mmCIF file of the N, C-alpha and C atoms, coordinates in Angstrom:
data_MODEL
# 
_entry.id   MODEL 
# 
loop_
_atom_site.group_PDB 
_atom_site.id 
_atom_site.type_symbol 
_atom_site.label_atom_id 
_atom_site.label_alt_id 
_atom_site.label_comp_id 
_atom_site.label_asym_id 
_atom_site.label_entity_id 
_atom_site.label_seq_id 
_atom_site.pdbx_PDB_ins_code 
_atom_site.Cartn_x 
_atom_site.Cartn_y 
_atom_site.Cartn_z 
_atom_site.occupancy 
_atom_site.B_iso_or_equiv 
_atom_site.pdbx_formal_charge 
_atom_site.auth_seq_id 
_atom_site.auth_comp_id 
_atom_site.auth_asym_id 
_atom_site.auth_atom_id 
_atom_site.pdbx_PDB_model_num 
ATOM 1   N N  . MET A 1 1  ? 11.043  -7.631  6.481   1.00 0.00 ? 1  MET A N  1 
ATOM 2   C CA . MET A 1 1  ? 10.234  -6.589  7.299   1.00 0.00 ? 1  MET A CA 1 
ATOM 3   C C  . MET A 1 1  ? 10.862  -6.347  8.623   1.00 0.00 ? 1  MET A C  1 
ATOM 4   N N  . THR A 1 2  ? 10.920  -5.534  9.374   1.00 0.00 ? 2  THR A N  1 
ATOM 5   C CA . THR A 1 2  ? 10.579  -5.213  10.711  1.00 0.00 ? 2  THR A CA 1 
ATOM 6   C C  . THR A 1 2  ? 9.449   -5.382  10.896  1.00 0.00 ? 2  THR A C  1 
ATOM 7   N N  . GLN A 1 3  ? 9.403   -6.169  12.646  1.00 0.00 ? 3  GLN A N  1 
ATOM 8   C CA . GLN A 1 3  ? 8.017   -5.474  13.347  1.00 0.00 ? 3  GLN A CA 1 
ATOM 9   C C  . GLN A 1 3  ? 7.698   -4.561  13.159  1.00 0.00 ? 3  GLN A C  1 
ATOM 10  N N  . GLU A 1 4  ? 8.028   -3.135  13.378  1.00 0.00 ? 4  GLU A N  1 
ATOM 11  C CA . GLU A 1 4  ? 7.664   -1.824  13.054  1.00 0.00 ? 4  GLU A CA 1 
ATOM 12  C C  . GLU A 1 4  ? 6.772   -1.787  11.793  1.00 0.00 ? 4  GLU A C  1 
ATOM 13  N N  . GLU A 1 5  ? 7.630   -1.789  10.714  1.00 0.00 ? 5  GLU A N  1 
ATOM 14  C CA . GLU A 1 5  ? 6.898   -1.818  9.350   1.00 0.00 ? 5  GLU A CA 1 
ATOM 15  C C  . GLU A 1 5  ? 5.707   -2.677  8.985   1.00 0.00 ? 5  GLU A C  1 
ATOM 16  N N  . GLN A 1 6  ? 5.425   -4.025  9.885   1.00 0.00 ? 6  GLN A N  1 
ATOM 17  C CA . GLN A 1 6  ? 4.642   -4.578  10.241  1.00 0.00 ? 6  GLN A CA 1 
ATOM 18  C C  . GLN A 1 6  ? 3.524   -4.309  10.234  1.00 0.00 ? 6  GLN A C  1 
ATOM 19  N N  . ILE A 1 7  ? 3.645   -3.623  11.554  1.00 0.00 ? 7  ILE A N  1 
ATOM 20  C CA . ILE A 1 7  ? 2.663   -2.846  12.207  1.00 0.00 ? 7  ILE A CA 1 
ATOM 21  C C  . ILE A 1 7  ? 1.904   -1.662  11.452  1.00 0.00 ? 7  ILE A C  1 
ATOM 22  N N  . ARG A 1 8  ? 2.995   -0.599  11.072  1.00 0.00 ? 8  ARG A N  1 
ATOM 23  C CA . ARG A 1 8  ? 2.755   -0.047  10.193  1.00 0.00 ? 8  ARG A CA 1 
ATOM 24  C C  . ARG A 1 8  ? 1.776   -0.331  9.216   1.00 0.00 ? 8  ARG A C  1 
ATOM 25  N N  . LEU A 1 9  ? 2.496   -1.334  8.498   1.00 0.00 ? 9  LEU A N  1 
ATOM 26  C CA . LEU A 1 9  ? 1.606   -2.138  7.032   1.00 0.00 ? 9  LEU A CA 1 
ATOM 27  C C  . LEU A 1 9  ? 0.217   -2.428  7.614   1.00 0.00 ? 9  LEU A C  1 
ATOM 28  N N  . TYR A 1 10 ? 0.222   -3.197  8.775   1.00 0.00 ? 10 TYR A N  1 
ATOM 29  C CA . TYR A 1 10 ? -1.541  -3.521  9.633   1.00 0.00 ? 10 TYR A CA 1 
ATOM 30  C C  . TYR A 1 10 ? -2.221  -2.089  9.237   1.00 0.00 ? 10 TYR A C  1 
ATOM 31  N N  . ARG A 1 11 ? -1.164  -1.171  9.993   1.00 0.00 ? 11 ARG A N  1 
ATOM 32  C CA . ARG A 1 11 ? -2.456  0.221   10.096  1.00 0.00 ? 11 ARG A CA 1 
ATOM 33  C C  . ARG A 1 11 ? -2.904  0.629   8.895   1.00 0.00 ? 11 ARG A C  1 
ATOM 34  N N  . LEU A 1 12 ? -1.958  0.512   8.292   1.00 0.00 ? 12 LEU A N  1 
ATOM 35  C CA . LEU A 1 12 ? -2.425  1.386   6.850   1.00 0.00 ? 12 LEU A CA 1 
ATOM 36  C C  . LEU A 1 12 ? -3.072  0.329   6.225   1.00 0.00 ? 12 LEU A C  1 
ATOM 37  N N  . MET A 1 13 ? -3.420  -1.359  6.202   1.00 0.00 ? 13 MET A N  1 
ATOM 38  C CA . MET A 1 13 ? -4.480  -1.726  5.550   1.00 0.00 ? 13 MET A CA 1 
ATOM 39  C C  . MET A 1 13 ? -5.584  -1.493  6.144   1.00 0.00 ? 13 MET A C  1 
ATOM 40  N N  . GLU A 1 14 ? -5.543  -1.425  7.329   1.00 0.00 ? 14 GLU A N  1 
ATOM 41  C CA . GLU A 1 14 ? -6.915  -0.799  8.633   1.00 0.00 ? 14 GLU A CA 1 
ATOM 42  C C  . GLU A 1 14 ? -7.649  0.086   7.756   1.00 0.00 ? 14 GLU A C  1 
ATOM 43  N N  . LYS A 1 15 ? -6.944  1.179   7.824   1.00 0.00 ? 15 LYS A N  1 
ATOM 44  C CA . LYS A 1 15 ? -7.077  2.281   7.296   1.00 0.00 ? 15 LYS A CA 1 
ATOM 45  C C  . LYS A 1 15 ? -8.067  1.957   6.043   1.00 0.00 ? 15 LYS A C  1 
ATOM 46  N N  . LEU A 1 16 ? -7.286  1.688   4.939   1.00 0.00 ? 16 LEU A N  1 
ATOM 47  C CA . LEU A 1 16 ? -7.949  1.313   3.793   1.00 0.00 ? 16 LEU A CA 1 
ATOM 48  C C  . LEU A 1 16 ? -8.987  0.258   3.762   1.00 0.00 ? 16 LEU A C  1 
ATOM 49  N N  . ASN A 1 17 ? -8.932  -0.949  4.481   1.00 0.00 ? 17 ASN A N  1 
ATOM 50  C CA . ASN A 1 17 ? -9.963  -1.212  5.025   1.00 0.00 ? 17 ASN A CA 1 
ATOM 51  C C  . ASN A 1 17 ? -11.386 -0.998  5.346   1.00 0.00 ? 17 ASN A C  1 
ATOM 52  N N  . TRP A 1 18 ? -11.172 0.343   6.038   1.00 0.00 ? 18 TRP A N  1 
ATOM 53  C CA . TRP A 1 18 ? -12.218 1.083   7.092   1.00 0.00 ? 18 TRP A CA 1 
ATOM 54  C C  . TRP A 1 18 ? -13.204 1.724   5.522   1.00 0.00 ? 18 TRP A C  1 
ATOM 55  N N  . PHE A 1 19 ? -11.915 2.760   4.895   1.00 0.00 ? 19 PHE A N  1 
ATOM 56  C CA . PHE A 1 19 ? -12.245 3.898   3.395   1.00 0.00 ? 19 PHE A CA 1 
ATOM 57  C C  . PHE A 1 19 ? -13.097 2.586   2.791   1.00 0.00 ? 19 PHE A C  1 
ATOM 58  N N  . PHE A 1 20 ? -12.666 1.678   2.257   1.00 0.00 ? 20 PHE A N  1 
ATOM 59  C CA . PHE A 1 20 ? -13.209 1.021   1.489   1.00 0.00 ? 20 PHE A CA 1 
ATOM 60  C C  . PHE A 1 20 ? -14.443 0.334   1.361   1.00 0.00 ? 20 PHE A C  1 
ATOM 61  N N  . HIS A 1 21 ? -14.577 -0.189  2.611   1.00 0.00 ? 21 HIS A N  1 
ATOM 62  C CA . HIS A 1 21 ? -15.415 -1.201  3.431   1.00 0.00 ? 21 HIS A CA 1 
ATOM 63  C C  . HIS A 1 21 ? -16.509 -0.398  3.164   1.00 0.00 ? 21 HIS A C  1 
ATOM 64  N N  . GLN A 1 22 ? -17.560 1.115   3.151   1.00 0.00 ? 22 GLN A N  1 
ATOM 65  C CA . GLN A 1 22 ? -18.254 1.865   3.023   1.00 0.00 ? 22 GLN A CA 1 
ATOM 66  C C  . GLN A 1 22 ? -18.233 2.661   1.518   1.00 0.00 ? 22 GLN A C  1 
ATOM 67  N N  . GLU A 1 23 ? -19.295 2.250   1.006   1.00 0.00 ? 23 GLU A N  1 
ATOM 68  C CA . GLU A 1 23 ? -19.414 3.111   -0.404  1.00 0.00 ? 23 GLU A CA 1 
ATOM 69  C C  . GLU A 1 23 ? -19.375 4.607   -0.117  1.00 0.00 ? 23 GLU A C  1 
ATOM 70  N N  . MET A 1 24 ? -19.799 5.288   1.318   1.00 0.00 ? 24 MET A N  1 
ATOM 71  C CA . MET A 1 24 ? -20.117 6.182   1.422   1.00 0.00 ? 24 MET A CA 1 
ATOM 72  C C  . MET A 1 24 ? -18.535 7.122   1.694   1.00 0.00 ? 24 MET A C  1 
ATOM 73  N N  . HIS A 1 25 ? -17.961 6.505   1.937   1.00 0.00 ? 25 HIS A N  1 
ATOM 74  C CA . HIS A 1 25 ? -16.685 7.039   2.227   1.00 0.00 ? 25 HIS A CA 1 
ATOM 75  C C  . HIS A 1 25 ? -15.994 7.368   1.004   1.00 0.00 ? 25 HIS A C  1 
ATOM 76  N N  . TYR A 1 26 ? -16.047 6.787   0.032   1.00 0.00 ? 26 TYR A N  1 
ATOM 77  C CA . TYR A 1 26 ? -15.329 7.052   -1.237  1.00 0.00 ? 26 TYR A CA 1 
ATOM 78  C C  . TYR A 1 26 ? -16.066 7.865   -2.204  1.00 0.00 ? 26 TYR A C  1 
ATOM 79  N N  . LEU A 1 27 ? -17.254 7.721   -1.675  1.00 0.00 ? 27 LEU A N  1 
ATOM 80  C CA . LEU A 1 27 ? -17.894 8.764   -2.558  1.00 0.00 ? 27 LEU A CA 1 
ATOM 81  C C  . LEU A 1 27 ? -17.834 10.236  -2.125  1.00 0.00 ? 27 LEU A C  1 
ATOM 82  N N  . ASP A 1 28 ? -17.584 10.257  -0.469  1.00 0.00 ? 28 ASP A N  1 
ATOM 83  C CA . ASP A 1 28 ? -17.703 11.663  0.157   1.00 0.00 ? 28 ASP A CA 1 
ATOM 84  C C  . ASP A 1 28 ? -15.859 12.068  -0.379  1.00 0.00 ? 28 ASP A C  1 
ATOM 85  N N  . ARG A 1 29 ? -16.261 13.394  -1.161  1.00 0.00 ? 29 ARG A N  1 
ATOM 86  C CA . ARG A 1 29 ? -14.975 13.598  -1.644  1.00 0.00 ? 29 ARG A CA 1 
ATOM 87  C C  . ARG A 1 29 ? -13.751 14.486  -0.469  1.00 0.00 ? 29 ARG A C  1 
ATOM 88  N N  . GLU A 1 30 ? -14.464 14.782  0.513   1.00 0.00 ? 30 GLU A N  1 
ATOM 89  C CA . GLU A 1 30 ? -13.830 15.165  1.682   1.00 0.00 ? 30 GLU A CA 1 
ATOM 90  C C  . GLU A 1 30 ? -13.230 14.289  2.373   1.00 0.00 ? 30 GLU A C  1 
ATOM 91  N N  . THR A 1 31 ? -13.733 12.532  2.577   1.00 0.00 ? 31 THR A N  1 
ATOM 92  C CA . THR A 1 31 ? -13.269 11.829  3.352   1.00 0.00 ? 31 THR A CA 1 
ATOM 93  C C  . THR A 1 31 ? -12.610 11.071  2.277   1.00 0.00 ? 31 THR A C  1 
ATOM 94  N N  . ALA A 1 32 ? -12.563 11.389  0.867   1.00 0.00 ? 32 ALA A N  1 
ATOM 95  C CA . ALA A 1 32 ? -11.611 10.683  0.083   1.00 0.00 ? 32 ALA A CA 1 
ATOM 96  C C  . ALA A 1 32 ? -10.346 11.044  -0.149  1.00 0.00 ? 32 ALA A C  1 
ATOM 97  N N  . GLU A 1 33 ? -10.163 12.594  -0.152  1.00 0.00 ? 33 GLU A N  1 
ATOM 98  C CA . GLU A 1 33 ? -9.147  13.265  -0.242  1.00 0.00 ? 33 GLU A CA 1 
ATOM 99  C C  . GLU A 1 33 ? -8.336  13.050  1.101   1.00 0.00 ? 33 GLU A C  1 
ATOM 100 N N  . LYS A 1 34 ? -8.612  13.223  2.262   1.00 0.00 ? 34 LYS A N  1 
ATOM 101 C CA . LYS A 1 34 ? -8.536  13.094  3.255   1.00 0.00 ? 34 LYS A CA 1 
ATOM 102 C C  . LYS A 1 34 ? -7.471  11.652  3.726   1.00 0.00 ? 34 LYS A C  1 
ATOM 103 N N  . THR A 1 35 ? -8.336  10.222  3.401   1.00 0.00 ? 35 THR A N  1 
ATOM 104 C CA . THR A 1 35 ? -8.116  9.215   3.429   1.00 0.00 ? 35 THR A CA 1 
ATOM 105 C C  . THR A 1 35 ? -6.503  9.273   2.377   1.00 0.00 ? 35 THR A C  1 
ATOM 106 N N  . ALA A 1 36 ? -6.402  9.368   1.304   1.00 0.00 ? 36 ALA A N  1 
ATOM 107 C CA . ALA A 1 36 ? -5.726  9.817   -0.049  1.00 0.00 ? 36 ALA A CA 1 
ATOM 108 C C  . ALA A 1 36 ? -4.501  10.378  0.597   1.00 0.00 ? 36 ALA A C  1 
ATOM 109 N N  . ARG A 1 37 ? -4.704  11.444  1.398   1.00 0.00 ? 37 ARG A N  1 
ATOM 110 C CA . ARG A 1 37 ? -3.408  12.423  1.736   1.00 0.00 ? 37 ARG A CA 1 
ATOM 111 C C  . ARG A 1 37 ? -2.643  11.368  3.058   1.00 0.00 ? 37 ARG A C  1 
ATOM 112 N N  . GLU A 1 38 ? -3.513  11.068  3.930   1.00 0.00 ? 38 GLU A N  1 
ATOM 113 C CA . GLU A 1 38 ? -3.101  10.116  4.976   1.00 0.00 ? 38 GLU A CA 1 
ATOM 114 C C  . GLU A 1 38 ? -2.514  8.953   4.429   1.00 0.00 ? 38 GLU A C  1 
ATOM 115 N N  . CYS A 1 39 ? -2.965  8.213   3.574   1.00 0.00 ? 39 CYS A N  1 
ATOM 116 C CA . CYS A 1 39 ? -2.440  6.786   2.983   1.00 0.00 ? 39 CYS A CA 1 
ATOM 117 C C  . CYS A 1 39 ? -1.364  7.038   2.155   1.00 0.00 ? 39 CYS A C  1 
ATOM 118 N N  . TYR A 1 40 ? -1.440  7.687   1.009   1.00 0.00 ? 40 TYR A N  1 
ATOM 119 C CA . TYR A 1 40 ? -0.037  7.706   -0.123  1.00 0.00 ? 40 TYR A CA 1 
ATOM 120 C C  . TYR A 1 40 ? 1.303   7.483   0.493   1.00 0.00 ? 40 TYR A C  1 
ATOM 121 N N  . PRO A 1 41 ? 1.549   8.123   1.170   1.00 0.00 ? 41 PRO A N  1 
ATOM 122 C CA . PRO A 1 41 ? 2.740   8.505   1.718   1.00 0.00 ? 41 PRO A CA 1 
ATOM 123 C C  . PRO A 1 41 ? 3.320   7.111   1.992   1.00 0.00 ? 41 PRO A C  1 
ATOM 124 N N  . GLU A 1 42 ? 2.350   6.100   2.837   1.00 0.00 ? 42 GLU A N  1 
ATOM 125 C CA . GLU A 1 42 ? 2.737   5.109   3.684   1.00 0.00 ? 42 GLU A CA 1 
ATOM 126 C C  . GLU A 1 42 ? 2.137   3.884   2.030   1.00 0.00 ? 42 GLU A C  1 
ATOM 127 N N  . ILE A 1 43 ? 1.694   3.878   1.442   1.00 0.00 ? 43 ILE A N  1 
ATOM 128 C CA . ILE A 1 43 ? 1.641   3.186   0.203   1.00 0.00 ? 43 ILE A CA 1 
ATOM 129 C C  . ILE A 1 43 ? 2.790   3.328   -0.831  1.00 0.00 ? 43 ILE A C  1 
ATOM 130 N N  . ARG A 1 44 ? 3.518   4.695   -0.520  1.00 0.00 ? 44 ARG A N  1 
ATOM 131 C CA . ARG A 1 44 ? 4.738   4.540   -1.720  1.00 0.00 ? 44 ARG A CA 1 
ATOM 132 C C  . ARG A 1 44 ? 5.560   4.067   -0.846  1.00 0.00 ? 44 ARG A C  1 
ATOM 133 N N  . ASP A 1 45 ? 5.476   4.412   0.270   1.00 0.00 ? 45 ASP A N  1 
ATOM 134 C CA . ASP A 1 45 ? 7.045   4.007   0.898   1.00 0.00 ? 45 ASP A CA 1 
ATOM 135 C C  . ASP A 1 45 ? 6.924   2.478   0.966   1.00 0.00 ? 45 ASP A C  1 
ATOM 136 N N  . PHE A 1 46 ? 6.037   1.897   0.990   1.00 0.00 ? 46 PHE A N  1 
ATOM 137 C CA . PHE A 1 46 ? 5.716   0.280   1.105   1.00 0.00 ? 46 PHE A CA 1 
ATOM 138 C C  . PHE A 1 46 ? 6.041   -0.278  -0.418  1.00 0.00 ? 46 PHE A C  1 
ATOM 139 N N  . THR A 1 47 ? 5.609   0.358   -1.215  1.00 0.00 ? 47 THR A N  1 
ATOM 140 C CA . THR A 1 47 ? 5.552   -0.015  -2.722  1.00 0.00 ? 47 THR A CA 1 
ATOM 141 C C  . THR A 1 47 ? 6.776   0.139   -2.944  1.00 0.00 ? 47 THR A C  1 
ATOM 142 N N  . TYR A 1 48 ? 7.949   1.193   -2.834  1.00 0.00 ? 48 TYR A N  1 
ATOM 143 C CA . TYR A 1 48 ? 9.057   1.296   -3.423  1.00 0.00 ? 48 TYR A CA 1 
ATOM 144 C C  . TYR A 1 48 ? 10.374  1.252   -2.534  1.00 0.00 ? 48 TYR A C  1 
ATOM 145 N N  . ASP A 1 49 ? 9.667   0.985   -1.574  1.00 0.00 ? 49 ASP A N  1 
ATOM 146 C CA . ASP A 1 49 ? 11.223  0.634   -0.329  1.00 0.00 ? 49 ASP A CA 1 
ATOM 147 C C  . ASP A 1 49 ? 11.049  -0.703  0.198   1.00 0.00 ? 49 ASP A C  1 
ATOM 148 N N  . ILE A 1 50 ? 10.244  -0.903  0.849   1.00 0.00 ? 50 ILE A N  1 
ATOM 149 C CA . ILE A 1 50 ? 10.040  -1.647  2.053   1.00 0.00 ? 50 ILE A CA 1 
ATOM 150 C C  . ILE A 1 50 ? 9.713   -3.113  1.242   1.00 0.00 ? 50 ILE A C  1 
ATOM 151 N N  . LEU A 1 51 ? 8.753   -3.430  0.628   1.00 0.00 ? 51 LEU A N  1 
ATOM 152 C CA . LEU A 1 51 ? 8.545   -4.445  0.211   1.00 0.00 ? 51 LEU A CA 1 
ATOM 153 C C  . LEU A 1 51 ? 9.579   -4.638  -1.002  1.00 0.00 ? 51 LEU A C  1 
ATOM 154 N N  . TRP A 1 52 ? 9.618   -3.716  -2.325  1.00 0.00 ? 52 TRP A N  1 
ATOM 155 C CA . TRP A 1 52 ? 10.394  -3.690  -3.046  1.00 0.00 ? 52 TRP A CA 1 
ATOM 156 C C  . TRP A 1 52 ? 11.615  -4.414  -2.638  1.00 0.00 ? 52 TRP A C  1 
ATOM 157 N N  . ASN A 1 53 ? 12.049  -3.726  -1.502  1.00 0.00 ? 53 ASN A N  1 
ATOM 158 C CA . ASN A 1 53 ? 13.506  -4.171  -1.351  1.00 0.00 ? 53 ASN A CA 1 
ATOM 159 C C  . ASN A 1 53 ? 13.508  -6.016  -0.816  1.00 0.00 ? 53 ASN A C  1 
ATOM 160 N N  . ASP A 1 54 ? 12.255  -6.418  0.163   1.00 0.00 ? 54 ASP A N  1 
ATOM 161 C CA . ASP A 1 54 ? 12.252  -7.244  0.134   1.00 0.00 ? 54 ASP A CA 1 
ATOM 162 C C  . ASP A 1 54 ? 12.570  -8.530  -0.958  1.00 0.00 ? 54 ASP A C  1 
ATOM 163 N N  . LEU A 1 55 ? 12.066  -8.244  -1.308  1.00 0.00 ? 55 LEU A N  1 
ATOM 164 C CA . LEU A 1 55 ? 11.370  -9.227  -2.832  1.00 0.00 ? 55 LEU A CA 1 
ATOM 165 C C  . LEU A 1 55 ? 13.394  -9.736  -3.386  1.00 0.00 ? 55 LEU A C  1 
ATOM 166 N N  . PRO A 1 56 ? 13.118  -11.047 -3.464  1.00 0.00 ? 56 PRO A N  1 
ATOM 167 C CA . PRO A 1 56 ? 14.392  -11.694 -4.268  1.00 0.00 ? 56 PRO A CA 1 
ATOM 168 C C  . PRO A 1 56 ? 14.354  -10.691 -5.596  1.00 0.00 ? 56 PRO A C  1 
ATOM 169 N N  . LYS A 1 57 ? 15.949  -10.794 -5.685  1.00 0.00 ? 57 LYS A N  1 
ATOM 170 C CA . LYS A 1 57 ? 16.409  -10.328 -7.339  1.00 0.00 ? 57 LYS A CA 1 
ATOM 171 C C  . LYS A 1 57 ? 15.750  -10.426 -8.602  1.00 0.00 ? 57 LYS A C  1 
ATOM 172 N N  . GLU A 1 58 ? 15.557  -12.022 -8.496  1.00 0.00 ? 58 GLU A N  1 
ATOM 173 C CA . GLU A 1 58 ? 15.059  -12.431 -9.712  1.00 0.00 ? 58 GLU A CA 1 
ATOM 174 C C  . GLU A 1 58 ? 13.270  -12.054 -9.790  1.00 0.00 ? 58 GLU A C  1 
ATOM 175 N N  . VAL A 1 59 ? 12.935  -11.676 -8.882  1.00 0.00 ? 59 VAL A N  1 
ATOM 176 C CA . VAL A 1 59 ? 11.338  -11.125 -8.857  1.00 0.00 ? 59 VAL A CA 1 
ATOM 177 C C  . VAL A 1 59 ? 11.299  -10.041 -9.067  1.00 0.00 ? 59 VAL A C  1 
ATOM 178 N N  . GLN A 1 60 ? 12.184  -8.965  -8.547  1.00 0.00 ? 60 GLN A N  1 
ATOM 179 C CA . GLN A 1 60 ? 12.364  -7.716  -8.987  1.00 0.00 ? 60 GLN A CA 1 
ATOM 180 C C  . GLN A 1 60 ? 12.120  -7.538  -10.398 1.00 0.00 ? 60 GLN A C  1 
ATOM 181 N N  . GLU A 1 61 ? 13.181  -8.412  -10.796 1.00 0.00 ? 61 GLU A N  1 
ATOM 182 C CA . GLU A 1 61 ? 13.387  -8.522  -12.529 1.00 0.00 ? 61 GLU A CA 1 
ATOM 183 C C  . GLU A 1 61 ? 12.516  -8.922  -13.521 1.00 0.00 ? 61 GLU A C  1 
ATOM 184 N N  . GLN A 1 62 ? 11.221  -10.012 -13.100 1.00 0.00 ? 62 GLN A N  1 
ATOM 185 C CA . GLN A 1 62 ? 9.878   -10.352 -13.682 1.00 0.00 ? 62 GLN A CA 1 
ATOM 186 C C  . GLN A 1 62 ? 9.340   -8.926  -13.454 1.00 0.00 ? 62 GLN A C  1 
ATOM 187 N N  . LEU A 1 63 ? 9.142   -8.194  -12.460 1.00 0.00 ? 63 LEU A N  1 
ATOM 188 C CA . LEU A 1 63 ? 8.178   -6.981  -12.255 1.00 0.00 ? 63 LEU A CA 1 
ATOM 189 C C  . LEU A 1 63 ? 8.569   -5.894  -12.843 1.00 0.00 ? 63 LEU A C  1 
ATOM 190 N N  . MET A 1 64 ? 9.277   -5.535  -12.935 1.00 0.00 ? 64 MET A N  1 
ATOM 191 C CA . MET A 1 64 ? 10.288  -4.843  -13.902 1.00 0.00 ? 64 MET A CA 1 
ATOM 192 C C  . MET A 1 64 ? 10.049  -5.079  -15.520 1.00 0.00 ? 64 MET A C  1 
ATOM 193 N N  . ASP A 1 65 ? 10.062  -6.334  -15.783 1.00 0.00 ? 65 ASP A N  1 
ATOM 194 C CA . ASP A 1 65 ? 9.759   -6.709  -17.007 1.00 0.00 ? 65 ASP A CA 1 
ATOM 195 C C  . ASP A 1 65 ? 8.515   -6.707  -17.630 1.00 0.00 ? 65 ASP A C  1 
ATOM 196 N N  . GLY A 1 66 ? 7.447   -6.590  -16.657 1.00 0.00 ? 66 GLY A N  1 
ATOM 197 C CA . GLY A 1 66 ? 6.158   -6.412  -16.450 1.00 0.00 ? 66 GLY A CA 1 
ATOM 198 C C  . GLY A 1 66 ? 5.796   -8.242  -16.795 1.00 0.00 ? 66 GLY A C  1 
ATOM 199 N N  . GLU A 1 67 ? 6.515   -9.304  -16.426 1.00 0.00 ? 67 GLU A N  1 
ATOM 200 C CA . GLU A 1 67 ? 5.835   -10.603 -16.687 1.00 0.00 ? 67 GLU A CA 1 
ATOM 201 C C  . GLU A 1 67 ? 4.817   -10.487 -15.765 1.00 0.00 ? 67 GLU A C  1 
ATOM 202 N N  . GLU A 1 68 ? 3.343   -11.565 -16.176 1.00 0.00 ? 68 GLU A N  1 
ATOM 203 C CA . GLU A 1 68 ? 2.311   -11.273 -15.674 1.00 0.00 ? 68 GLU A CA 1 
ATOM 204 C C  . GLU A 1 68 ? 1.974   -12.700 -14.644 1.00 0.00 ? 68 GLU A C  1 
ATOM 205 N N  . SER A 1 69 ? 3.135   -13.582 -14.956 1.00 0.00 ? 69 SER A N  1 
ATOM 206 C CA . SER A 1 69 ? 2.964   -14.565 -13.735 1.00 0.00 ? 69 SER A CA 1 
ATOM 207 C C  . SER A 1 69 ? 4.299   -14.829 -13.653 1.00 0.00 ? 69 SER A C  1 
ATOM 208 N N  . LEU A 1 70 ? 4.055   -15.038 -12.198 1.00 0.00 ? 70 LEU A N  1 
ATOM 209 C CA . LEU A 1 70 ? 5.552   -15.154 -11.282 1.00 0.00 ? 70 LEU A CA 1 
ATOM 210 C C  . LEU A 1 70 ? 5.459   -16.459 -10.524 1.00 0.00 ? 70 LEU A C  1 
# 
């Protein structure tokens, strides 16, 4: 993972931590929708491209097979 990607991931985690830290954030529909719209593209990118591509092939295969213990 590049340093730029690490910074993006840190900022994403910071936003998600802010959101989940206060119950009033996720109980407020407007705040929840805004956070979801802002964060989902980054979550998708990290899950299916960046982090996935950093995993060893054996681990990718285990995850695709649904193995619980890696």
